[in-house]
N, C-alpha and C positions, 0 to 999 in steps of 0.2 A: 504493500499500500504506500501511497505517497500523500504527504500533507502540504497543501499550499498554504502559506501563511505570511504574516509579517510581524516583526518583533514588538511593534508597538500596539497591535490590536488587542483590545480586551477580550473580544470573542475568541480570537485565536489562542490567547492565553488560557481561557477556560478549557479548550480542547487540549491544548499541551499538558495542563496540569492533570487532565484525566488521563492522558497518555502515560505520565509519570506514575500517577496513583495506581493505574490498573497494571502496570508492569509490562506495557506494550512498546516501550521505546526501541527495543531492538527488532520490532516487527514492522515499523513505519519510517519510510524515507522522509526526512523533513526538507521541505524545498522553500526556503525563505524567498520572498519577493519584495521588490521595491513599491512602497505605496503609491498609488496613482488614483485620483478621483476621476480623472478624464479619459486616461488610456491605459486601461487594465492590460497586463501581460497576456499575448495571444495563447501561451501555454494555458493560462487560467480559463479564458473564455472557451477554449476548445473543450474544457471538462464541465465548466459551469456558465451557462449563457448570461447569467447576472453579472459575471465578472466579479464576484465578491469573495472575499476570504473570511473565514477559512473554507477550504474545499478539500474533501477526502476523495482520492482517485483509488478505488478498491481493485483488487485483482480479480475478483469474481463477478463484477457487475459495474453498473454505471457509477460515476462519481456522485457523491451525496454532499449536500451543503445545508447551511444554516447550523450554527454552532449546537443547537439543542438536538438536531438530528444526529449530528456526528457523535456527540458525547453519549447519546443513547446507544448508538451502534456500537461505539467502542466498548461501552460498559457490558452490552450484550455478549460480544465475542469474548471479553475477558472473564465472564462468569457472573456478572450481574449483581454487584453489591451497592452500586452508587444510586439505584433507583429501586429501593426496597418497596414491594407490594404493599406491606403493611403501612407505610408512610407516603404512598405514591402521590397522593394529591397535595400533601404538604410540601414534598420535595419539588414537585413541578411548579407550584404557586411561588415557592420562594425563589426557584430559578427564574421564573418569569418576572418576579419583581426586580431581580438583579439585572436582567436583561434590559428591562424597561429603563432603569437607571442608567445603564451603559448606553443605550440608544439616546437618551436625552442628552448625555454628556458629549456623545459623538456628534449630534446636531450642533451643539454649541461650537465645537472645533470647526465643522464644516462651514458655519455661518460666517466665520472670521476668515477662512482660507478661500472660499470660493467667491464670496461677494466683494465687490469693490468696497472700500471703507466707508463711502458715503452711503451705501446701500445696506449696511449692516443694521439689522433691527435689534436694538438693546432690549426692546420689549420682548421679542422672541427669545433672545438668549436667557433673559430672567425667567421666562415661563418654562423654559427646559430645565434650567438650574433648579427651579422650584419643585418640578417633577422629580428629579433626581433626589433633591433633599427630602421630599415627603417619603419617598421609597426607603431612603436609609433610616429615616426616623421611624417609620413603621416597622422595619426590622428590629430596631433598637427597643420599641415599645412592645411588640407583640410576638418576636420570634427567638427570643434568647434561649428559651428552653430547648427549641429545636436545634439551635447552633450548637448547644452543649452535648448533643447526643452523638451517635457513631456517625463517621463521616459519610456524606452524600453528596449528589450533584448540586443540590441547593446550596450547601456550604461553599462548595468550590466556586460556584457562581457568584455568591456574595463576596467572597474573598477577592474575586478578580474585578468586581464592580468597585469595591472600595479602594483596590490597588490602582485603579484607573483614575478615580477622583483624587487621590494623592499624586498621581504622575501629572495630571492635566490642570487640577483645579485645587491644589493643596490650600490656596488662599482662601477658599470659600469655607474653610473650617468645618467640615462634616462632624468632627469629633466634638465639637463645643456643646452639642445638645445630645450626644450619643455616648455617654461614659461607657455604659456596658458593652456596646457594640465595639468602641475603641479598644477596651481591654481584650475582648475576644480576638479581634483582628490582629493584635500585637503577638498573640501566640499562633494564630493561623498563618500570619505572614512568615513565620519561621520554618514552616514545613518545608522539607526538601523540594517538593514540587512547585512551591510558590517561590523559593529562592532560585530554583533553576529556570524559571520563566519571567523574571523581573524584565519589565519593558526596557528596551534599548533603543536610543535615538541614533 
């Protein structure tokens, strides 16, 4: 299998963390790409018509994409511990919350990079920031019991979301109103899978 990714993508980081946690690193060829919003690499579009990363090219079928699809697939072939059936709806909801926060943060980056400075909407940026911060606050207020449990895909997604907020928007201070989540993240960020996938510019 081959994984197309960029080192700064939080969605790719989530997949890479699952690769590490699932013991699949020696079974997947890692193919880093240069990020591009307007001209995706032809190798990527040949496998994924959307031209988005991460994309996983399988040996026995068509490529699969969207990080949640890839992580579910990798967990399946590795023996299935990250999406436990007994907690599946909680895991999927927590993962969706994390992905939503990441999407909002990525849109903030795109707004600044794609538009001319005079066209940037600060109102739009702040609306996306509020979405990300509401998500983080909800995790702090409602999900700490789940985060304290056995490792699952929801925890990995939250860890990658918080890492991305630190990476791109540390000045917005998500920790200020989320002390419990901040303490949890300090421990989670020290996992080998997280240390091995720290974003690199």
